[in-house]
LUMKEDO-608718 format. One line per 4 residues: their letters; for each residue x, y, z of N, C-alpha, C, O, CB. Coordinates in steps of 0.1 Angstrom, whole numbers, always signed. Glycine has a CB too. Layout:
N
a) X Y Z X Y Z X Y Z X Y Z X Y Z ~ ...
This chain:
288
mpqn) +194 +141 -74 +183 +145 -66 +171 +137 -71 +169 +135 -83 +180 +160 -66 ~ +161 +133 -62 +150 +125 -66 +141 +133 -75 +139 +145 -73 +142 +119 -54 ~ +134 +127 -84 +125 +134 -93 +111 +128 -90 +109 +117 -87 +129 +131 -108 ~ +101 +137 -92 +87 +133 -90 +83 +125 -102 +83 +130 -114 +78 +146 -89
qpgs) +79 +113 -100 +75 +104 -111 +60 +104 -112 +53 +105 -102 +80 +90 -109 ~ +54 +102 -124 +40 +101 -126 +34 +90 -117 +40 +79 -116 +36 +98 -140 ~ +23 +93 -110 +17 +83 -101 +23 +83 -87 +18 +76 -78 +18 +70 -107 ~ +34 +91 -85 +40 +91 -71 +31 +99 -62 +29 +111 -65 +54 +96 -72
gpta) +26 +93 -51 +18 +100 -42 +26 +107 -32 +38 +104 -31 +8 +90 -35 ~ +20 +116 -24 +28 +124 -14 +35 +115 -3 +45 +118 +1 +19 +133 -7 ~ +29 +103 +0 +35 +95 +10 +48 +90 +5 +58 +90 +12 +26 +83 +13 ~ +49 +85 -8 +61 +80 -13 +71 +91 -15 +83 +89 -13 +58 +73 -27
lril) +66 +103 -19 +75 +114 -21 +82 +119 -8 +93 +123 -8 +68 +126 -27 ~ +74 +118 +3 +80 +121 +16 +91 +112 +20 +101 +115 +25 +69 +122 +27 ~ +89 +99 +17 +99 +89 +20 +112 +91 +11 +123 +90 +16 +94 +74 +17 ~ +109 +95 -2 +121 +98 -11 +129 +110 -6 +141 +109 -5 +115 +100 -25
lgsq) +121 +120 -2 +128 +132 +3 +136 +129 +16 +147 +134 +18 +118 +143 +5 ~ +130 +122 +25 +136 +118 +37 +149 +110 +35 +159 +112 +42 +127 +111 +46 ~ +148 +101 +26 +159 +93 +22 +171 +101 +17 +182 +99 +20 +156 +82 +12 ~ +167 +111 +8 +178 +120 +3 +184 +128 +14 +196 +130 +13 +171 +129 -8
lrrl) +176 +133 +23 +182 +141 +34 +191 +133 +43 +201 +138 +47 +171 +148 +42 ~ +187 +120 +45 +195 +112 +53 +209 +109 +47 +219 +110 +53 +188 +98 +56 ~ +209 +106 +34 +221 +104 +27 +230 +116 +27 +243 +115 +28 +219 +99 +12 ~ +224 +128 +25 +232 +140 +25 +238 +142 +39 +250 +146 +40 +224 +152 +22
resk) +230 +140 +50 +235 +142 +63 +247 +132 +66 +257 +136 +71 +224 +140 +73 ~ +245 +119 +63 +255 +110 +65 +268 +112 +57 +279 +110 +62 +250 +96 +62 ~ +266 +117 +45 +278 +120 +37 +287 +131 +43 +299 +132 +40 +274 +124 +23 ~ +281 +140 +51 +288 +151 +57 +292 +148 +72 +298 +156 +79 +280 +164 +57
gvsr) +288 +136 +76 +292 +132 +90 +284 +140 +101 +290 +142 +112 +306 +133 +92 ~ +272 +145 +98 +265 +153 +107 +256 +143 +115 +249 +135 +109 +256 +164 +100 ~ +255 +145 +128 +246 +137 +136 +232 +141 +136 +230 +153 +132 +251 +137 +151 ~ +222 +133 +139 +208 +137 +139 +206 +148 +150 +198 +157 +148 +199 +125 +142
edag) +213 +146 +161 +212 +156 +171 +216 +170 +167 +209 +180 +169 +220 +152 +184 ~ +227 +171 +160 +232 +184 +155 +222 +190 +144 +220 +202 +144 +246 +183 +149 ~ +218 +181 +135 +208 +185 +125 +195 +190 +131 +190 +200 +127 +205 +174 +115 ~ +191 +183 +142 +178 +187 +149 +180 +201 +155 +171 +209 +155 +174 +177 +159
hlir) +192 +203 +161 +194 +215 +168 +194 +227 +158 +189 +238 +162 +208 +215 +175 ~ +199 +225 +146 +199 +236 +136 +185 +240 +133 +183 +252 +131 +206 +231 +124 ~ +175 +231 +132 +162 +235 +128 +153 +236 +140 +140 +235 +138 +156 +224 +118 ~ +159 +239 +151 +151 +241 +163 +142 +230 +167 +131 +231 +172 +143 +254 +162
gses) +147 +218 +164 +140 +205 +167 +148 +196 +176 +157 +200 +184 +135 +199 +154 ~ +146 +183 +173 +152 +173 +181 +158 +162 +172 +155 +162 +160 +143 +167 +192 ~ +166 +153 +178 +170 +141 +170 +158 +133 +166 +159 +128 +154 +180 +133 +179 ~ +148 +132 +174 +136 +124 +170 +129 +131 +158 +124 +123 +149 +126 +124 +182
kisr) +129 +144 +157 +122 +150 +146 +130 +147 +133 +124 +144 +123 +122 +166 +148 ~ +143 +148 +133 +151 +144 +122 +149 +130 +118 +148 +127 +106 +166 +147 +124 ~ +148 +121 +127 +145 +107 +124 +132 +105 +117 +131 +98 +107 +145 +99 +137 ~ +121 +112 +122 +108 +111 +116 +108 +117 +102 +102 +112 +93 +98 +118 +124
melg) +116 +128 +100 +117 +134 +87 +124 +124 +77 +119 +123 +66 +125 +147 +87 ~ +135 +118 +81 +142 +110 +73 +135 +97 +69 +138 +90 +59 +156 +106 +79 ~ +125 +93 +78 +117 +82 +75 +104 +85 +67 +96 +77 +63 +112 +75 +88 ~ +102 +98 +64 +91 +103 +56 +78 +102 +64 +67 +101 +58 +90 +95 +44
rvgf) +78 +103 +77 +66 +101 +85 +60 +114 +89 +50 +114 +96 +69 +93 +97 ~ +65 +125 +85 +60 +138 +88 +60 +147 +76 +67 +144 +66 +67 +145 +100 ~ +53 +158 +76 +54 +168 +66 +67 +176 +67 +74 +175 +78 +42 +177 +66 ~ +71 +184 +57 +83 +191 +57 +80 +206 +56 +72 +210 +48 +92 +186 +46
kerd) +88 +214 +64 +87 +228 +62 +99 +232 +53 +110 +228 +55 +88 +235 +76 ~ +96 +241 +44 +106 +245 +34 +118 +251 +41 +129 +249 +37 +100 +255 +24 ~ +115 +259 +52 +126 +266 +59 +136 +256 +65 +148 +257 +64 +121 +275 +70 ~ +130 +245 +71 +138 +235 +77 +147 +228 +67 +158 +226 +69 +129 +224 +84
vadl) +141 +224 +56 +148 +217 +45 +159 +226 +39 +170 +221 +37 +139 +212 +34 ~ +156 +239 +37 +166 +248 +32 +178 +249 +42 +189 +250 +37 +160 +262 +29 ~ +175 +250 +55 +185 +251 +65 +194 +238 +65 +206 +239 +66 +180 +253 +79 ~ +187 +227 +63 +195 +214 +63 +204 +213 +51 +215 +208 +52 +185 +202 +64
ltly) +199 +218 +39 +207 +217 +27 +219 +226 +29 +230 +222 +24 +198 +222 +15 ~ +218 +237 +35 +229 +246 +38 +239 +239 +47 +251 +239 +45 +225 +259 +44 ~ +234 +232 +58 +243 +225 +67 +250 +214 +60 +262 +211 +63 +234 +219 +79 ~ +243 +207 +50 +249 +196 +43 +257 +201 +31 +261 +193 +22 +238 +187 +38
svvd) +260 +214 +30 +268 +220 +19 +263 +218 +5 +270 +217 -5 +282 +213 +19 ~ +249 +218 +4 +243 +218 -9 +241 +233 -13 +231 +239 -8 +229 +210 -9 ~ +250 +238 -21 +249 +252 -25 +245 +255 -39 +241 +266 -42 +263 +259 -22 ~ +245 +245 -47 +241 +246 -61 +226 +250 -62 +218 +242 -56 +244 +233 -70
eqar) +223 +261 -69 +209 +265 -69 +199 +255 -75 +188 +254 -70 +208 +278 -76 ~ +204 +249 -86 +195 +239 -92 +192 +227 -83 +181 +222 -83 +201 +235 -106 ~ +203 +223 -76 +201 +211 -67 +192 +215 -56 +183 +207 -52 +215 +207 -62 ~ +193 +227 -50 +185 +231 -39 +170 +233 -44 +161 +229 -37 +190 +245 -34
ksvl) +168 +238 -56 +155 +240 -62 +148 +227 -64 +136 +225 -61 +156 +248 -75 ~ +156 +217 -68 +150 +203 -71 +144 +198 -58 +133 +192 -57 +161 +194 -76 ~ +152 +199 -47 +147 +194 -34 +135 +202 -29 +126 +196 -24 +159 +194 -24 ~ +136 +215 -29 +125 +223 -24 +113 +222 -32 +102 +223 -26 +130 +238 -24
dlvr) +114 +220 -45 +102 +217 -53 +95 +204 -48 +83 +203 -48 +106 +216 -68 ~ +104 +194 -45 +99 +181 -40 +92 +183 -27 +82 +176 -24 +110 +171 -39 ~ +97 +192 -18 +90 +195 -6 +76 +200 -8 +66 +195 -2 +98 +206 +2 ~ +74 +209 -17 +61 +214 -20 +51 +203 -25 +40 +203 -21 +61 +226 -30
tane) +57 +195 -34 +48 +184 -40 +45 +174 -29 +33 +169 -29 +55 +178 -52 ~ +55 +170 -21 +52 +160 -11 +42 +165 +0 +36 +157 +6 +65 +157 -4 ~ +41 +178 +2 +32 +183 +12 +18 +185 +6 +9 +188 +14 +37 +196 +17 ~ +16 +183 -7 +2 +184 -12 -6 +172 -8 -1 +161 -7 +3 +185 -28
pgww) -19 +174 -4 -27 +163 +0 -30 +154 -11 -32 +158 -23 -40 +169 +6 ~ -31 +141 -8 -35 +131 -18 -50 +131 -21 -57 +138 -14 -31 +117 -14 ~ -54 +124 -31 -69 +124 -34 -77 +119 -23 -89 +123 -21 -71 +116 -47 ~ -71 +111 -14 -78 +105 -3 -80 +115 +9 -86 +112 +19 -71 +93 +3
hrfn) -75 +127 +7 -76 +137 +18 -91 +140 +21 -94 +142 +33 -69 +151 +13 ~ -100 +140 +12 -114 +142 +15 -120 +131 +23 -132 +133 +27 -121 +145 +2 ~ -113 +120 +24 -119 +109 +32 -111 +108 +45 -113 +98 +53 -117 +96 +24 ~ -104 +118 +49 -96 +117 +61 -104 +115 +74 -99 +108 +83 -88 +130 +63
dllp) -117 +119 +74 -125 +117 +86 -129 +102 +87 -133 +98 +98 -138 +125 +85 ~ -127 +94 +76 -130 +80 +76 -118 +71 +79 -118 +60 +84 -137 +76 +64 ~ -106 +77 +75 -94 +69 +75 -86 +71 +88 -82 +82 +91 -85 +73 +63 ~ -83 +60 +95 -74 +61 +106 -60 +65 +101 -57 +62 +90 -74 +48 +115
nwfq) -52 +71 +109 -39 +76 +105 -30 +64 +100 -23 +66 +91 -32 +83 +116 ~ -32 +53 +107 -23 +41 +103 -27 +36 +89 -19 +29 +83 -24 +30 +113 ~ -39 +39 +84 -43 +34 +71 -40 +44 +60 -38 +40 +49 -57 +29 +71 ~ -40 +57 +64 -37 +67 +54 -24 +65 +47 -22 +67 +35 -38 +81 +60
ayvg) -14 +61 +55 -1 +58 +49 -1 +47 +39 +5 +48 +29 +9 +54 +61 ~ -10 +37 +42 -10 +26 +32 -17 +30 +19 -12 +26 +8 -18 +14 +38 ~ -27 +38 +19 -33 +43 +7 -23 +51 -1 -23 +50 -13 -46 +52 +11 ~ -15 +59 +6 -5 +66 -2 +5 +57 -8 +10 +60 -19 +2 +76 +8
leea) +10 +47 -1 +20 +38 -7 +14 +30 -18 +20 +27 -28 +25 +28 +4 ~ +1 +26 -17 -6 +18 -27 -7 +26 -40 -5 +21 -51 -20 +14 -22 ~ -9 +39 -38 -10 +48 -50 +3 +49 -57 +3 +51 -70 -15 +62 -45 ~ +14 +48 -50 +28 +50 -56 +34 +37 -60 +45 +38 -67 +36 +57 -47
aari) +29 +25 -57 +35 +13 -59 +36 +9 -74 +28 +12 -82 +28 +2 -52 ~ +47 +2 -77 +48 -4 -91 +44 -18 -91 +40 -23 -101 +63 -3 -96 ~ +44 -25 -79 +39 -39 -78 +34 -41 -64 +39 -37 -54 +51 -49 -81 ~ +22 -47 -64 +15 -50 -51 +13 -65 -51 +6 -71 -60 +2 -42 -49
rtye) +18 -72 -41 +15 -87 -40 +8 -88 -26 +12 -82 -16 +28 -95 -40 ~ -3 -95 -26 -11 -96 -14 -16 -111 -12 -19 -118 -21 -23 -87 -14 ~ -17 -114 +1 -23 -127 +5 -34 -124 +14 -33 -117 +24 -12 -136 +12 ~ -46 -129 +11 -58 -127 +18 -64 -140 +23 -65 -150 +16 -68 -119 +10
vqfi) -69 -140 +35 -75 -152 +41 -90 -151 +43 -97 -161 +40 -69 -154 +55 ~ -95 -139 +47 -109 -138 +51 -118 -132 +40 -129 -136 +38 -110 -130 +63 ~ -113 -122 +33 -120 -114 +23 -113 -114 +10 -101 -117 +9 -123 -100 +28 ~ -121 -111 -1 -115 -107 -14 -107 -95 -12 -112 -86 -5 -126 -106 -25
pgll) -95 -94 -17 -87 -81 -16 -95 -69 -20 -103 -69 -29 -74 -82 -24 ~ -93 -58 -12 -101 -46 -15 -101 -41 -29 -111 -36 -34 -97 -35 -5 ~ -89 -42 -35 -88 -36 -49 -95 -45 -59 -97 -41 -71 -73 -35 -53 ~ -100 -57 -55 -107 -66 -65 -122 -67 -61 -129 -75 -68 -100 -79 -64
qtke) -127 -60 -52 -141 -61 -47 -151 -54 -56 -148 -43 -61 -142 -57 -33 ~ -162 -60 -58 -173 -53 -65 -179 -43 -55 -177 -44 -43 -184 -63 -70 ~ -187 -34 -60 -194 -24 -51 -203 -31 -41 -203 -27 -29 -202 -14 -59 ~ -210 -41 -45 -220 -48 -36 -213 -56 -26 -217 -56 -14 -229 -57 -44
yaka) -202 -63 -30 -194 -71 -20 -187 -61 -10 -188 -64 +2 -183 -79 -27 ~ -182 -50 -15 -175 -41 -6 -185 -35 +4 -182 -34 +16 -169 -29 -14 ~ -197 -32 +0 -208 -27 +9 -211 -37 +19 -213 -34 +31 -220 -23 +1 ~ -212 -50 +15 -215 -60 +25 -204 -62 +36 -207 -64 +47 -218 -74 +18
vita) -192 -62 +31 -180 -63 +40 -180 -51 +50 -179 -53 +62 -167 -64 +33 ~ -182 -39 +45 -181 -27 +53 -193 -26 +63 -191 -22 +74 -181 -14 +44 ~ -204 -30 +58 -216 -30 +67 -215 -40 +78 -218 -37 +90 -229 -33 +59 ~ -209 -51 +76 -207 -62 +86 -198 -57 +97 -199 -61 +108 -203 -75 +80
gaag) -188 -49 +93 -178 -45 +102 -179 -31 +108 -170 -26 +114 -164 -46 +96 ~ -191 -25 +105 -193 -11 +108 -206 -9 +117 -214 -1 +113 -194 -2 +96 ~ -206 -16 +128 -218 -15 +136 -220 -1 +141 -211 +6 +146 -217 -25 +148 ~ -232 +4 +139 -236 +17 +144 -234 +28 +134 -237 +40 +137 -227 +20 +156
lgad) -228 +25 +123 -226 +36 +112 -239 +38 +104 -246 +28 +102 -214 +32 +103 ~ -241 +50 +100 -252 +53 +92 -250 +50 +78 -239 +47 +73 -256 +68 +93 ~ -261 +50 +70 -260 +46 +56 -251 +55 +48 -244 +51 +39 -274 +46 +50 ~ -251 +68 +51 -243 +78 +44 -228 +75 +46 -220 +75 +36 -246 +92 +48
eiar) -224 +72 +58 -210 +69 +61 -206 +56 +54 -195 +55 +49 -207 +69 +76 ~ -214 +46 +55 -211 +33 +48 -209 +36 +33 -200 +30 +27 -222 +23 +50 ~ -218 +44 +27 -217 +47 +13 -204 +54 +10 -197 +51 -1 -229 +56 +8 ~ -199 +63 +18 -186 +70 +16 -175 +60 +17 -165 +61 +10 -185 +81 +26
rvdl) -176 +51 +26 -165 +41 +28 -164 +32 +15 -153 +28 +11 -167 +32 +40 ~ -176 +29 +10 -176 +21 -3 -170 +30 -14 -162 +24 -22 -191 +17 -7 ~ -174 +42 -15 -168 +51 -25 -153 +52 -24 -146 +52 -34 -174 +65 -24 ~ -148 +52 -12 -133 +53 -10 -127 +40 -15 -116 +41 -22 -130 +54 +5
rler) -133 +29 -13 -127 +16 -18 -127 +16 -33 -117 +11 -39 -135 +4 -12 ~ -138 +20 -39 -139 +20 -53 -129 +30 -59 -123 +28 -70 -153 +24 -58 ~ -127 +41 -52 -117 +51 -57 -103 +45 -57 -95 +48 -66 -117 +64 -48 ~ -100 +38 -46 -87 +31 -45 -84 +22 -57 -73 +20 -62 -85 +23 -32
qkvl) -95 +15 -62 -94 +6 -73 -89 +12 -86 -84 +5 -95 -107 -2 -75 ~ -91 +25 -87 -88 +31 -100 -73 +31 -102 -68 +33 -114 -92 +46 -99 ~ -65 +28 -92 -50 +27 -94 -47 +16 -104 -36 +16 -111 -43 +25 -81 ~ -55 +5 -104 -52 -6 -113 -55 -3 -128 -50 -10 -137 -60 -18 -108
drpg) -64 +7 -130 -67 +11 -144 -59 +23 -149 -60 +26 -161 -82 +15 -145 ~ -51 +29 -140 -43 +40 -144 -32 +36 -154 -25 +26 -151 -37 +47 -132 ~ -29 +44 -164 -18 +41 -173 -5 +40 -165 -2 +49 -157 -16 +51 -184 ~ +3 +29 -166 +15 +28 -158 +12 +24 -144 +20 +25 -135 +22 +40 -158
gpif) -1 +19 -141 -4 +15 -128 +3 +2 -124 +11 -4 -132 -19 +12 -127 ~ +1 -2 -111 +9 -13 -106 +5 -27 -111 -6 -29 -116 +8 -13 -91 ~ +15 -36 -111 +12 -50 -113 +6 -55 -100 +11 -52 -89 +25 -58 -117 ~ -5 -62 -101 -12 -66 -89 -13 -82 -89 -18 -88 -99 -26 -60 -88
wavi) -8 -88 -79 -7 -102 -78 -13 -107 -64 -8 -103 -54 +8 -108 -79 ~ -24 -114 -65 -31 -118 -53 -32 -133 -51 -34 -140 -61 -45 -112 -53 ~ -29 -138 -39 -32 -151 -35 -43 -151 -25 -42 -145 -15 -18 -159 -29 ~ -54 -157 -28 -66 -157 -20 -68 -171 -14 -69 -181 -22 -78 -152 -28
deaa) -70 -172 -1 -74 -185 +5 -87 -189 +0 -96 -180 -1 -73 -184 +20 ~ -89 -202 -3 -102 -206 -7 -113 -203 +2 -125 -201 -2 -102 -222 -9 ~ -110 -202 +15 -121 -199 +25 -127 -185 +22 -139 -184 +24 -114 -198 +39 ~ -119 -176 +17 -125 -162 +14 -135 -163 +3 -144 -155 +2 -114 -153 +11
lrrp) -133 -173 -6 -141 -174 -18 -154 -181 -15 -164 -180 -22 -134 -181 -29 ~ -154 -189 -4 -166 -197 +0 -174 -190 +11 -185 -195 +14 -162 -211 +4 ~ -169 -180 +17 -176 -173 +27 -187 -165 +21 -184 -156 +13 -167 -164 +36 ~ -200 -167 +24 -211 -161 +16 -213 -146 +21 -223 -143 +27 -224 -168 +18
iggv) -204 -138 +18 -205 -123 +21 -216 -117 +12 -216 -118 +0 -192 -116 +19 ~ -226 -111 +18 -237 -104 +11 -247 -113 +5 -257 -108 -2 -230 -96 +0 ~ -246 -126 +6 -256 -135 +0 -252 -141 -13 -241 -137 -18 -269 -127 -2 ~ -260 -150 -18 -256 -158 -30 -254 -149 -42 -243 -151 -49 -267 -168 -33
evmk) -263 -140 -45 -261 -132 -58 -249 -123 -57 -242 -122 -67 -274 -124 -60 ~ -246 -117 -46 -235 -109 -44 -222 -117 -46 -212 -112 -53 -234 -102 -30 ~ -221 -129 -40 -209 -137 -41 -207 -142 -56 -196 -142 -60 -210 -149 -32 ~ -218 -146 -62 -217 -150 -76 -211 -139 -85 -202 -141 -93 -230 -155 -81
aqle) -217 -127 -83 -212 -116 -91 -197 -113 -88 -190 -109 -96 -221 -103 -88 ~ -193 -114 -75 -180 -112 -71 -170 -122 -78 -159 -118 -82 -178 -112 -56 ~ -174 -135 -78 -166 -145 -84 -165 -142 -99 -154 -144 -105 -171 -159 -81 ~ -176 -138 -105 -175 -135 -120 -166 -123 -122 -159 -123 -132 -189 -132 -125
hlvd) -166 -114 -113 -157 -102 -114 -143 -106 -114 -135 -101 -121 -161 -92 -103 ~ -139 -115 -105 -126 -120 -104 -121 -127 -118 -110 -125 -122 -124 -130 -93 ~ -130 -134 -123 -127 -141 -136 -125 -130 -147 -115 -131 -155 -138 -150 -141 ~ -133 -119 -147 -131 -109 -157 -118 -101 -154 -111 -98 -164 -143 -99 -155
lmrq) -115 -99 -142 -102 -92 -139 -90 -99 -144 -80 -93 -147 -101 -89 -124 ~ -91 -112 -144 -79 -120 -148 -76 -119 -163 -65 -123 -167 -81 -134 -145 ~ -85 -112 -170 -82 -110 -184 -72 -98 -186 -67 -96 -197 -95 -107 -192 ~ -70 -90 -175 -61 -79 -176 -47 -84 -173 -44 -92 -164 -65 -68 -165
ssit) -38 -81 -182 -24 -86 -181 -17 -82 -168 -7 -88 -164 -16 -81 -193 ~ -22 -71 -162 -15 -66 -150 -20 -72 -137 -15 -69 -126 -16 -51 -149 ~ -30 -81 -138 -36 -87 -126 -35 -102 -127 -38 -109 -137 -51 -83 -125 ~ -29 -108 -116 -28 -123 -115 -35 -127 -102 -33 -121 -92 -13 -127 -115
iqim) -43 -137 -103 -50 -142 -91 -47 -157 -90 -49 -165 -99 -65 -139 -92 ~ -43 -161 -78 -41 -175 -75 -49 -178 -62 -53 -170 -54 -26 -179 -72 ~ -53 -191 -61 -61 -195 -50 -53 -206 -42 -47 -215 -47 -74 -201 -54 ~ -52 -204 -29 -46 -214 -20 -58 -224 -16 -66 -220 -8 -40 -207 -7
pfsf) -58 -236 -22 -69 -245 -21 -69 -252 -7 -59 -254 -1 -69 -255 -32 ~ -81 -255 -3 -82 -263 +10 -74 -276 +9 -69 -281 +19 -97 -267 +12 ~ -73 -282 -3 -67 -295 -5 -52 -295 -1 -46 -305 +1 -69 -299 -19 ~ -46 -283 -1 -32 -283 +2 -29 -285 +17 -18 -289 +21 -26 -269 -2
gghs) -39 -281 +26 -37 -283 +40 -29 -271 +46 -31 -259 +42 -29 -295 +43 ~ -20 -273 +56 -13 -263 +63 -3 -257 +53 +2 -263 +44 -7 -268 +75 ~ +1 -244 +56 +11 -238 +48 +18 -227 +56 +15 -224 +67 +4 -231 +35 ~ +28 -220 +49 +37 -211 +57 +31 -198 +60 +38 -190 +67 +49 -210 +48
aegg) +19 -194 +55 +14 -181 +58 +1 -182 +67 -8 -173 +66 +10 -174 +45 ~ +1 -192 +75 -11 -193 +83 -13 -182 +94 -23 -181 +100 -11 -207 +90 ~ -2 -174 +95 -3 -163 +105 -12 -152 +101 -17 -145 +109 +11 -157 +106 ~ -16 -151 +88 -26 -142 +84 -22 -134 +71 -12 -136 +65 -28 -132 +95
aysl) -31 -125 +68 -30 -117 +55 -19 -107 +56 -16 -102 +67 -43 -110 +52 ~ -13 -103 +45 -3 -92 +44 -1 -88 +29 -6 -96 +20 +10 -96 +51 ~ +5 -77 +27 +8 -72 +14 +23 -68 +13 +29 -64 +23 -1 -60 +10 ~ +28 -70 +1 +42 -66 -2 +41 -55 -13 +35 -57 -24 +51 -78 -7
lrfp) +47 -44 -11 +47 -33 -21 +61 -29 -25 +70 -28 -17 +40 -20 -15 ~ +62 -28 -38 +75 -24 -44 +73 -11 -52 +62 -9 -58 +81 -35 -53 ~ +83 -2 -53 +81 +11 -59 +91 +13 -70 +101 +6 -71 +83 +22 -48 ~ +87 +22 -79 +96 +24 -91 +109 +30 -89 +118 +28 -96 +88 +32 -101
dqdl) +110 +38 -78 +123 +44 -75 +131 +35 -66 +127 +30 -56 +120 +58 -68 ~ +144 +33 -70 +152 +24 -62 +156 +30 -48 +160 +22 -39 +165 +22 -70 ~ +153 +42 -46 +156 +48 -32 +145 +44 -22 +146 +46 -10 +157 +63 -33 ~ +134 +39 -27 +123 +35 -19 +124 +20 -16 +124 +12 -25 +109 +38 -25
pdvv) +125 +16 -3 +126 +2 +0 +112 -5 -2 +102 +1 -1 +131 -1 +14 ~ +113 -18 -4 +100 -26 -4 +94 -25 +10 +101 -23 +20 +103 -41 -8 ~ +81 -25 +11 +74 -24 +23 +64 -36 +25 +57 -40 +16 +66 -11 +24 ~ +64 -42 +37 +55 -52 +41 +44 -45 +49 +47 -38 +59 +61 -64 +48
yveq) +31 -47 +45 +20 -41 +53 +12 -53 +59 +7 -62 +52 +11 -33 +44 ~ +11 -52 +73 +3 -62 +80 -7 -55 +88 -4 -48 +97 +13 -71 +89 ~ -20 -57 +84 -31 -50 +91 -35 -57 +103 -37 -70 +103 -42 -47 +81 ~ -38 -50 +114 -43 -56 +126 -57 -50 +129 -62 -42 +121 -33 -53 +138
lasa) -63 -53 +141 -76 -49 +143 -77 -34 +144 -87 -28 +138 -81 -55 +156 ~ -68 -27 +151 -69 -12 +152 -56 -6 +149 -53 +5 +154 -74 -9 +166 ~ -47 -12 +141 -35 -6 +138 -29 -14 +126 -35 -23 +121 -25 -6 +150 ~ -17 -11 +123 -10 -18 +112 +5 -18 +114 +10 -9 +121 -14 -13 +98
lyld) +12 -28 +109 +27 -28 +109 +32 -25 +95 +26 -29 +85 +32 -42 +113 ~ +42 -16 +94 +49 -13 +82 +63 -17 +84 +71 -11 +92 +48 +2 +78 ~ +67 -27 +76 +81 -33 +78 +89 -30 +65 +85 -34 +54 +80 -48 +81 ~ +101 -25 +67 +109 -22 +55 +124 -27 +58 +132 -24 +49 +109 -8 +51
kred) +127 -33 +69 +140 -38 +71 +142 -50 +62 +133 -58 +59 +142 -42 +86 ~ +154 -51 +56 +157 -61 +46 +154 -75 +50 +148 -83 +43 +171 -60 +42 ~ +157 -78 +63 +155 -92 +68 +140 -95 +69 +136 -106 +67 +162 -94 +81 ~ +132 -85 +73 +118 -87 +74 +111 -88 +60 +103 -97 +58 +111 -75 +81
vdry) +115 -80 +51 +110 -80 +37 +113 -94 +31 +105 -100 +24 +115 -69 +29 ~ +126 -98 +33 +130 -111 +27 +122 -123 +33 +118 -132 +25 +145 -113 +30 ~ +119 -122 +46 +111 -133 +52 +97 -134 +46 +93 -145 +42 +111 -131 +67 ~ +91 -122 +45 +77 -122 +39 +77 -125 +24 +68 -132 +19 +71 -109 +42
tevm) +87 -121 +17 +88 -124 +3 +90 -139 +1 +84 -145 -8 +100 -117 -3 ~ +98 -145 +9 +100 -160 +8 +87 -167 +10 +84 -177 +3 +110 -165 +18 ~ +79 -163 +20 +66 -169 +23 +57 -167 +11 +50 -177 +7 +60 -164 +36 ~ +57 -155 +5 +48 -153 -7 +52 -162 -18 +44 -167 -25 +49 -138 -11
erlc) +65 -164 -20 +70 -172 -31 +65 -187 -29 +61 -193 -38 +85 -172 -32 ~ +65 -191 -17 +60 -205 -14 +45 -206 -16 +41 -216 -22 +63 -208 +1 ~ +38 -195 -12 +24 -195 -15 +21 -196 -30 +12 -204 -34 +17 -183 -9 ~ +28 -188 -38 +26 -188 -52 +29 -202 -58 +23 -206 -68 +34 -177 -59
avst) +39 -208 -53 +44 -221 -58 +34 -232 -56 +33 -241 -65 +57 -225 -52 ~ +26 -232 -45 +16 -243 -42 +2 -239 -45 -7 -247 -43 +18 -247 -28 ~ -1 -226 -49 -14 -222 -52 -18 -225 -67 -9 -230 -75 -16 -207 -50 ~ -30 -223 -71 -35 -226 -84 -28 -218 -95 -24 -207 -92 -50 -224 -85
tpde) -26 -224 -106 -21 -216 -118 -33 -207 -122 -44 -210 -118 -16 -225 -130 ~ -31 -197 -131 -42 -189 -135 -53 -197 -142 -65 -194 -139 -36 -178 -145 ~ -50 -207 -150 -60 -215 -156 -68 -223 -146 -80 -224 -146 -54 -224 -167 ~ -61 -228 -136 -68 -235 -125 -76 -226 -117 -86 -230 -111 -57 -242 -116
tvkl) -71 -213 -115 -79 -204 -108 -93 -201 -114 -103 -202 -107 -72 -190 -107 ~ -93 -199 -127 -106 -197 -134 -115 -209 -132 -127 -208 -130 -103 -194 -149 ~ -109 -221 -134 -117 -233 -132 -123 -234 -118 -135 -238 -117 -109 -245 -135 ~ -115 -232 -108 -120 -233 -94 -130 -222 -91 -140 -225 -84 -108 -232 -84
leei) -128 -210 -96 -138 -199 -94 -151 -203 -100 -162 -201 -94 -133 -186 -100 ~ -151 -209 -112 -164 -214 -118 -170 -225 -110 -182 -225 -108 -161 -219 -132 ~ -162 -234 -105 -168 -245 -97 -174 -240 -84 -185 -244 -80 -157 -255 -93 ~ -167 -230 -77 -173 -225 -65 -186 -217 -68 -195 -218 -60 -163 -215 -58
knei) -186 -210 -79 -198 -202 -82 -210 -211 -84 -221 -208 -80 -195 -193 -95 ~ -207 -223 -91 -218 -232 -94 -223 -240 -81 -234 -245 -81 -214 -242 -104 ~ -214 -240 -71 -218 -247 -59 -225 -239 -49 -231 -244 -39 -205 -253 -52 ~ -224 -226 -51 -231 -217 -41 -246 -218 -41 -253 -211 -34 -227 -202 -44
């Protein structure tokens, strides 16, 4: 049975629980339709549960465990304890009024990841932004929002960054297009401070930053920014996150993950080394 690991957020725990229920169902040869009928639901509800996309009712899970012939009390307790933990709200719950549903899932996955690899084209990755840079980005994209709401959005971004300082936090590897470093977000002083911040962050062993330089020309990731997340539990598949204007794609099929991973490997191979990154960051800062 899956165990709750330190740092595992409710989003990841729901996926773990759903994966466990799917394996139990398949091992007994029970169809989704029959399982759904048992819990007074539908095949679609079982599918959403097994993908970890909904919350779980203890009664439903207990009934499914019985259907799947899980009678050992300790085994049942392990799963039902996980139900209660997976249903607990994450720290980001207090920002729910700011977070669209499609992004809440990403914050939960980010919290549980063991490794995050990201490619950014337009902005510095959110986990690496200074407060002033984040405020400038959010203000530019938040027409009509008041100062208080902008401040809360900045607070949310800074809260997300704490995952990188947490003991046992994720390895973070970013490839940033040179265009994002030269775009004067927030003005000269804000950009200089942001570039200095990136240099400081590279002193952390868990953070690697590479730059895709203009000099390279066209490359395999011209389609846009995306992130790859890997988790400590082998039952959780890698996830590709592709953000769009008003929605996001979450891809976990092996062929999709492999395709995006291959592109990321190519980006890393042709981008700056860490030493070259520091040098280029200093050059850009002096040119601003």
